[in-house]
N, C-alpha and C positions, 0 to 999 in steps of 0.2 A: 445801296451804295455799290456802284459799278466796280470800284477798286477794293472792295472789302475782301480781305484775305481769308480764304476758307481752309488753308493749310499752313502750318508753320512747324519748324523744328521745336521751337520753344515759345510758349506764351507766358509773358510776365504780367502779373496782376498788381498794378500799383505804379504810379508815375512820379514818385519822389526821387530824391537824389540816388537812393540805392537801386530802385528799379531801372532808372536810366543808365546808371553805371553798369548794371548787369547787362543790359542790352548792348551798350557800347563795347564792353569787354568780350561778349559773345561774338559780336561782329569782328572785333580785332583778331579773334581766333579763327575767323573764316566762316562762322555760322551767321550769315547775313539774313537768312530766311527766318527771322524771328520777329515776334510781334509783342508790343507792350500795350496793355489796356489801362486807361485812366478814366475813372468815372466823371471827373471834372476837368480842370486844367492841370497841367503839370505843376508840381510843387504845392498842391492844394492842402496837403496834410501838415505834418510837423515841419516839413522842409521850409515852408514859406515864412514861418515865424521864428525859425531857428536863428540864434545869435551868430552862427557861422564861425565859431572858433575852430582852429585846426591844430591841436597839439600833437606831439609825438609821444610825450611822456606816458609811460605805463610801467607797472611792475609785472605785467603779463607779456611774455615773449611773443605770443601770437598777436595780441592786440597792438603791441609796439610795431611789429612787422606790418600789420595792416595800415596803421596810421602813418608810419614812415612812407609806405608806398603812396598813400594819398598825397602827402606833401610833394613827393617827387612828380606825381602825375599832374597835380594842379599847377605846378610851376611851368609846365610845358604845354598844358592842354589848350590854352587860348590860342597860341600860335599854331598848334597842330590842327585844330578844327576851324581856325579863322573866326574866332568869336571873342568879343571883348570880355576881359575878366578883371574884376577888382579883387586881387589876391595880394595881401600884405604880409610878408614874412618879417614881422617886426621883432621877433624874438620874444621870449617871456622870462619872467623871474618868478620863482616860487619861494615863498618865505617859510623858513623853519623856525619854530619857537622852542624846539626841544632837541636834545641829543638824538632821540629815537627818530625824529623826522629827518635829521641830517643823515642818519644811517640809511633811511629809505631812499633819500635822494642819491646817496653814493651808490646804492645798488642799482637804481634806475639808470644813473649816469654810465655805469660800467656796461649795462646791457645796451644802452644807446651807442656807446663807443664801439661795441662789437658789431653793431648794425651800420656803423658809419656816421652816426649822429654825434657831433662834437659838442656835447653838453659840458658845462664848466661849473665848478663850485666857486662861489664868490663869498667874500666877506661882506657884512652889512655895509661897510664903507664903500666897497666897490659897487654895490647895488645903488647906493646913493649917487654915485658919479653918473650912472646911466639913467637914474630916475630921481631927479633932484627934489621932487615933491613928496618923497617917501619918508616916513618916520621909521627909524631903524634901531632905536635904543634897546629894544627887548628881543632882538633876533639872535638865534644861534648860527645861522648861515643862510645862504641863498643859492638856489640852483638856477643857472641860466641855460635856456635852450634856444639856440639861434634859429631853429627851423620853425618855431611856433609862430602863430599869427592868426589871421582871419580872412574869410572869403565871403563874397556875396552868394548866398545859397541859391537864389533864383538864377543868377548868371551861370553858376556851376552846373545846375541841372540842365539849363538850356544848351550849354556847351556840350555836355555829354549827349544830349538828345540829338543835337546837330551832327555830332561826330558819328553817331549810330545811323542816323538817316542817310548821311553822305555815303556810308558803306553799304546801304541797301536795306537796313532794318526798317520796320514800320512801327509808327506810334499812332494809336487811335485814341484821341481825346474825346471826352464826353461820350464814352462808350463803356459803361460799367459791365464788368463780368457779373453774371447772375447765378452761376453754378457750374459744376463740372460733372462729367460722366466718364468712368474708365471703361475702355473697351476690353474685350477678351484678351487681346494681345498686349494689354497693359499700357497702351497709348491712351490719349485723352481726347474728349470733346469738351471744349470750353464754350459755355453758352453766354451769349450777350443779347441785348434787345435788338441788335442789328443783324444777328445771324450767329451761326455756330462756326467755331474754328477747330479743326482737327490738329492735334499737336503731339509730338513725341514726348515732350516734357512740359511740365507746368511749374511756375515759380510763384509762391505767395510772397509778394513784396508789398503788402498792403498796409504797412506802418501800424498805426494804432487801430486799424480795422482788421489786422491779421487774424485775431482770434475769431472774428465773424467769418472771414473767408475760410479759415481752417475747419470750420464745421462742415463745409461742403465735402471734405475728404474723409469724414468719419465712416461712411458706408464702404470705403475702400481700404480700411485698415488704420485710419488716422485717429487722432486724439484731440482733446481740447488744447489749444495753444496756451502754454503757460505765460501769461502776460497780464498786466494791468496798466492803468493810465494815471500819470501824476500831473498835477498842476504846477507848472514852472513859470516863475515870474522873473523878468529882468527889467530894469528901468534905464531910460536914457535921460541924461541931464541936458539942460540948456548949454549953450556954448560957453566956454571958459577962456577969456582972453589970454591968460598965461600959457595955456596949451598951444594956442595958435602961435604965440611968440616963440615958444620952445621949438615947435615944428619948423618954423621959418628959419630959426637960428641953426637948426640941424639938418639943413638941406631937404626939408619936406618930409623927413622921417616921422614915424609915429612912435610914441612912447612904447616901451616893451609892455606886453600884456602881463598884468599882475595877478597872481593867484596867492591869496592868503589861505592856504589849505587847512590850517589849524582852526581858523574861524569859519571857513567854508564858503568862500565866494571867489569870483573872478572880477577883475576891474580892468577894462581896456579903454583905450582912446577910440571914440566914435566920432569921426570928423573932428571938430574941435571941442567936443564935450566928452562925457564919460558914459560907458555902458557898464552897469553893475549887475551881476548875476549871482544871487545867493542860492545856496542849497541848504535850506533852513531845517533844523531838527523838528520844528513845529510845522510839519509839511502836510499837504492835503492831496488825497487821491480823488479822482472823479469817475463817474459812471460805475460806481461800486455798489450802489444800493438801488432798490426798486423805485425810490422816489427821485433818483438821478439816473435815468436810463441813458445809454449811449444813443444819440440821435442817428437817424438814417444817413444823414450827410452833415458833416461839420466843416465843410470845405471853406477855407479862408475866413474862419471864425475864431474869436477869442472869448475868454471869460472876463468878467469884471475884475478890477483890481482888488487886491486883498493885502494892502501894505502892512497891516498890523502884524502879519505873520513874519515879516522880514525886518521889522523896525530895529531890532537889536543888531542885526548884521549890518544894516545901513549905517547905524551909529558908529559901529566899530570901523567900517570902511572910511568914514569921514575922519576918524581919529588917525587912521593909518595914512591917509592922503588928505590932509586938511583942506587942500584946494577943492576937493569934491564938494565940501560944504558951502562953497561960495556961490553955487549955482542952484537953480530950482530944478525940479523934476519936469522934464518935457513930455515924457510918454512912458507908460507902463505896458509891457507886453505880458500877457498871462495866457499861456496856451498849453495844449496837451502834449505830453511826451510819453511814449510807451516805455514801460520798464519790465524786463524779465526779472526773475527772482534774484539773480546775482548782478543785475545791472549791465550784463553783457548781451549783445544781440544774439539772435538765432540765425545762423548761416550754415546751410548744408542740406544733406538729404532729409526729407520729411520722415520722421519715424513711422515705420510700419507701412509705408505707401511707396510702391514702385514708381519710378520716373517722375517723382514730385520732389520739389526742393523748396527751401525757405530762405528768405533774406529780409528779416523784419525785426521789429522790437528794438530799434536802435535808439539808445539814449543819447549817443553822440554820433548821429548819422552823418553829419557833414564831415567830421574828422575821419570817420571810418568808411564812408561811402565809396571812395576810390578803391581802397583795398578790398572791400567787400565784393565789389563787382568783379575784380580780378579773381578772387578766391572762388566765387560762385561759378564763374565761367569755367575755371579749371575743373571744378567738381563735375559739372555737366558734360563738358567736352572730353576731358581726359580721364575722368573717374577718380582723380586724386588731386590734391593741392600741393603747391610747391612747399609750403610750410605746414607743419602739423597744426591743425585748427580745432583741436578738441575743445579749447576754451570757449568756442562759440557754436560748436556742433549742437543742433537741436536735440540729438539723442542723449545729451548729458543729463537731461531730465527724464524721469519716468512717471509712473502713475501716482506718486505722492503729491504732485503739484496741483492740488485742487485750488479753487479760486480763493479760498481763505488763505492758503499758503502764499499764493501770488500777491494778494493784497498786503498781507503782513510784511512779506520780504521786500516788496516794492517800496513801501513806506520806510522800512529800515535802511535799505540801500540808499535811497534818496537823501534821507536825513543824515547819512554817514558817507556822502558821496566821495569825500577826499580822505576817508579814514585809512589808517594803516592796518594791513591785514597780518597781524602778528602770528607766528607759527603755532602758539599754544592757545590762541584765542578762538572761541566759538561764539558766533552771533546768536543771540537768544530768541529772536522772533520765529514763530511758526515751527516749533519743535514738536517732538513726539508724534510724528506722522506715521512712523512704522516702528513697532516695538517687538522685540524678541519675546518668546514665551517665558523667558526667565528675567525679563527687564526689571521687575520689582525686586528680585533677589540681588541682581547686580547693583542696583541703586542702594539697597540696604548694606551691601558690602563696602560702600564708599565710591562706587563708580562715578567718575566725572566724565560726562557723556559728550559725544560728538556725532553729528549726522553723516552717514555714508550712503549716498543714494536714498536719503530719507530714513534709513535705518539707524536707530540709536545704538551706538556701541560705546563701551567704556574706553576712554583714552588713557586713563590711569586711575588708580584706586587711592583715594585720600583716606588718611587716618584722622581720628578725632583731633581737632586743633589745627589741622592744615588749612591754609588760606585758599579757598576755592572761588574767590571773588573774581569778577571780570578784570578789575584793576590790576590784579596780580599778574595777569597774562600780557600786559602791555609792555612787552620787551622782545627784542630780537634775540636775546641771549638764551642759552640753554638752561641757566640756573633759574630756579623758582621753586615753589612748594612741591612741584611734581618731580624735581630731579632726584631727590632722595628716594622717592617711591619707585620711580622707573628703575633705578639701580637695584633696589630690593627685589623688584619683580623679575628683572633679568637674572639676578643671582639665584632666585628660586628655580627658574627654568634651567639654569646651568648646573645647580647642585642637587636639586630634588625633583619637583614636578610643578608645573604651572598649568592653569586652565584658562582659556580665553573663549568667551562666548562671542560667536561671529555670525550674527544674523545677516541675511541679505546676499550671501554668495549667489551669484547668478547661475542657475542650473537649467539645463535643457536636456530632455530625453530625445535622442535621435534614433529612430528605428524604422524598419521596413526594408523590403528587398532592394538591395542596391545602396544601402546606407554606407557600408564600408568603402565601396568603390567611389562614391561621391565624396566622402571625407578624404580619401587618398588623393583625389583630384583637387582638393581644396587646400590641404595643409602642405607645408614644405617638407616634412619628414615622414616617418613611418607611424603606423598605428600600433598600439599595444596588442598583445595576445589576450584572449579571453581570460579574465581573472587578474589582469594587470592594469596598470595606469601609467601614462607618461605625459610629459608636456608636449604640446604641439603648437606650432606657430603658423600664422596665416600672413602672407605678404601681399602687398598691392602689386600692380603691374610693373613697378619699378624695383621690386625686390625689397621694399621698405617694410618695416614692422607694423602690421595692421593690428594684430592682436595675438594674445597668448591664451591658451586654454589647457586645462587639465582634461585629458581624455581617458575616461573609465570605460573599459570594454566589458559588457555584461554577456554578450553573445556575438555570434558571427556578424549580425546586422543590427545590434542594439548597443547603444552607447549612452553614457551620461557625460555631457560636456559642462565643465564648471569653469567659471570665469569671474573676473572682478565684479564687485557690486555695481560700480559705476558704469560698467560695460554692458549692462543688461540689454538695453534696446539696441545698442550698437552691434553687439555680437549676435543677438537674435536675428537681426536683419541679414547679417552675413550668412548665418547658417540657413535661414529660410530661403534666401535667394539662390543658394548653391545646391539645394536638394531637389532631386527629380520627383516627378509624380510617383506617388506610392510610398515616399519616405516622409514621415511626419517629424516635426520639431515641436515639442511640448515644453512650455515654460513652466517649471514647477518651483520657481524661486520662493514664492511666498508660503509654500506648504511645509517647508522643512527648515530646521535650524542646524547649526554646526558648532561643535566645540573643538578647539585645538587642545589636546592633552599631550604635554611634551616635557621632557626632562629625563635624566637617568633613572628616576624612580617611577616613570609613567607606566612601565610594564607591570611593576609590582602593584601599583594602585589599581590598574584595570583588571589584573588577575583575580583580585578579590571581589570583583563586581561583575565579571563577564565570562561567558562561555566561549569567547572567541579563541582561535588559535593564535596566541600572541607570539609564537615563534615564526609565524609567517613573515617572509622577507620584505625588505624595502620595496616600495612601489607595487604592493599587492593590495587587494581589497576583499572584503568578505561581509556577509550578513551574519549577525550574531545578536545576542541580547546583552544589554548593559543595565544593571540595577533592575533586572526583570523586564526591561522594555525592549522592543525590537529596535535595532540600530544597524547602521552600515558603517564599517570601520575601514579607513584607508590608511595605509602605512606610509605617511608622508609628514613632513613638518617644515613649515615656512620659517620656523625659529632655528632650524639647523641642529636640533638635538633629537635623540630617540623620541619618537612620538607618533600619535595617530590623530587623524581627523575623525571625530565621531559625529555622524549625520543621523538625524532622527526626525520623524514627524513632530510638528509643534506640540501636540498633546503629550507626547512621550518625553520631551526634553526636560521639564522641571524635575522629574524624579531622577533622571540621569545626572543632571547638573548638581543637584543636592547631594547625591551619593558620592560623586567625585570630590566635591568639596569636603564632605564628612570624612573621606578617606585620607585627607591631608594635602590635596592639591591647593596651591595658592593662586587666587585669581590675578591675572595680569591683563594689561590693556594694549591698545593699538600703538602707543608711543614705545612701549617696550618691544613689541613685535617689530616695529620699524628699525629699532636699534639692532635687534637680533638678526633680522634678514640682511641688513647692510653689511654685517660682519661676515656673512656667507657670500656676499656678492650677488645675492638674489635680486633680480631686477623688478621694479615696480612699473605697472602699466601707466602710460601717459606721463611718466617721468623719464625713467631709463629706457622704456620701450615705447617708441612713438614713430610716426611716419617721417620724422626728421632724419631717421637713421635706417640704414639697410640692415638686414639680418647679419651680414658679414661684418659690418662695422660694429654691430652690437655684440660681437663675440659669440654668435649663436650658430656657427657653421655645423656643429655636431647635431643640430636639429634640422639640417637640410640634406635631402637625398637627391642629388642631381642625377643619379643613375637610375632612378625609378622611372617606369614608362609613362606615368601620368604627367601631363603638361600643366602643372599647378600654376596659379597666378604668380608672375614674377620670375618664373624659372629661367627664361632666356636672359633677363636682366641680371640675375644672380650669377649665371654662368659667365656672362660678359664681364661682370665686376670681378669675378674670381681670376679671370685672365688679365684684366687691366690693373688690378690692385685697388684696395680700398683707399678712400680719401680721409677717413677718420678711423680711430680704433678705440675700443672700450678699454678703460683702465680703472683700477682700484688704487686709491692714493691714501696714504696716512698724512694727516695735516696737523701742523702746529697752529691750531685754530684760535687760541685765545678764548674769549667768552662766548663766541657764537660759532656754530658749525656752518659749513658752506650751504647757502640756500640754492635752490634750483636756478640754473643758468648764471652761475658765478663765472667770471672770466678766469681762464687758466693762462698763465704767462710763462714764457721761457725766453731768456735773454732780451727782455724788454719788448717782447712781441706777444700778442694774443694768439694762442695755439690751440684753443679748445674751450669747452665749457663743462661745468658740472651738471649732472642730471639728478643727483640727490646727495644729501650729506646728513650725517648724524654722529652722535657719540656712541662708540662701541663699549658697553660696560663690561664685556668679557675680556676684551683686549686692552681696555683702559686708554683708548686713544680716539681722536676725531678722525672720521673716515669720510672720504668723498668718492663717489662714483662719477665717471665723466667720459667725455669723448675728446681725444687729442689727436694730434698728427701721428700717423702710424710709426714714424721713425723714433718718436719719443716714448712710445708705449712699451718700454723696456724696463725691467725691474732695476731700481736704483737711480733712475733719471730724476733729477731735482727740478721741480717746477715751483711756481708760486700761484696761489689761488687768492683772488681778490674777494675779500669778505667784508662787506659794508665799508668799502673805501680803504681797507688795509690789506696789503699783500702779505700772505702768510705762506711759509715754506711748506711744500708738499713733496712727498717722495712716492714714485710709482712702485707698486708691489708686484710680486709674481702673479701670474694669471691663474690664481686659485684662491679658495676662501682664506680669509685672515684667521678665522676661528675653525679649528678642526679641519685643516687643509686636505686631509685624506678621507674625510667623511667617515672616520671610524666610529664616532659617537652616534652619528645618524643611523648607521647600519647595524649597530650593536645587537 
């Protein structure tokens, strides 16, 4: 090929809507020397058989941002690139059969309002006015989203491709990538049958073939992509005369797209018939067994119909809209859709691999494709995204996602596609992937478990007779069988001593000549002295909060960096890429366990078991023995009481845990810890601490040293922000919350205007009040300011507190 490109800034593998959107957005940012490789024709994968629905609704802030951007892009794209587009923003109605579903709708509607989407709650009667064929007798409420609708996936993909080509990007169809090689300088050679292409960056956008493409990157630090493939069917009916008549009478409009989320299907007008798409609990995966292998090429192919699986949902839909039952089934589409274990796509840096990115495993690729291309282009070109995108970051998964896990979770997510994600509910599939060395004992004590980066931790401890059923957790409220136990656990920590088994803390040993200087050039503040520990923060180039770590200094150039369980691969990559030759970063997460031993009697309990110097001050650490076992004690407590973290190798922890329990410590769980930390105003990663906020906005200026000589990432941006002033400010608020505490991203109001958002909320059992942490306009972040927080549709009075902990504001108990 005479015009075959042998060099490119970026090579994208995969020519569906996400791949072309990524190419288009890279070109929009000025990176026009990029190439997309497609082994067949554009749209040959999931894109070609997609139904093309484009909702904005989500209870994830990141996903709603991505989907909202898609709707805004699609509305202008046809004119922008001069390509015909069939995009219908017909609006949608979502049906609620229960009070809890109405509450979910109210929460999403508030988030939408904050993003400029004017959703509305309707009565069933109002819905009937807009959708006269609808049965409404058993509904609690209806959510209307005016921006929802549908688009032709092929036209969308071709429009994005045309836009990219017009700006100078190249698309090579019928040119499959066959492998990759990473060069010494960490750039790439992408191999094809038609020649090699040298590239600075590579993107895996291969849809349901992403796992296969991902294998190419294993020699360069990669892992098996966590994904599986589901069989999704939707059916198209014959034409229905009444729909044609209604459309004509309403100026050619389409009926609103209908979603009966409690039954689990969507129903939309398709020309003058219906398109019904169920997400059936009796679902089926494909290419999961040896007798059903993934073919080398499944371009433009479908599976045979399997209508028995969806019969009950089809029957229900015909009862909801009886008109649907008057026409026959014209066609059934049964095609592959990739699923990640949480149903959200993987977009962002490829874990463990430099200069490689991912944009694949989209369950709703048409709705999210526009936003995904924007986000990916920002990650590649700018090194950071406009919105915090941890919800889709590939590094949110680590090594527990074996294929069994992916298969089980994919089936579970698909069968519960529209399920409500209640705060005290844990999904049961694919559990016990990572167990603490004292897991059996924790369970014997009544531990009700939840997974944290695959590690099982106790959320609360049930007593005999407590209801631990899934059904009991189906509430947005704080009350339930757990509430009394959380209170008891918090009181034990307040008055005596509690012990929390905390497996999965991410731990990295950083050592070698130059380690200290490299860390000083990475973190925003100072490093501790040898024998001490402190918190350090890392910002991105804009001065926003990238991560938080505990920095333990063992020697001049030897450190242990401890971070959140879920941050393991995220923070590993940050540390690894920042260290010079000769400095090693060793991940020792799985070899050790941690206990939090905390409360006013914690010193007395440990004194009878340990040879440690328990008079050693706050933020110190030491090696010692506990219950005759070697251990490492750190004088800190995320619970905000006198306490220690006890770290030990897995083999040594059962004896230590047993001895501490025998000495009188009460086991407590993650729910209690969340309550205790929020009373102290301690921030949680990817809630209160995210790249949506700068360090100065987050109230973390004391962790920033602008006068140090090292030019750490974001230093110039923070200096500029300090001169210009912050746009938001962190605040702790006491809330008259009623039955439910403020969830993440609840709207904060002042004088009828949205002035900020909550980042976390919980009941404080030591202070006896509901607490919210959040970001508000700086002028309102003054103690005594009265605000309102919107909690599931109800505005609740909130009062800003002083900028110090609500519990033990002078930290006297902590330092005792």
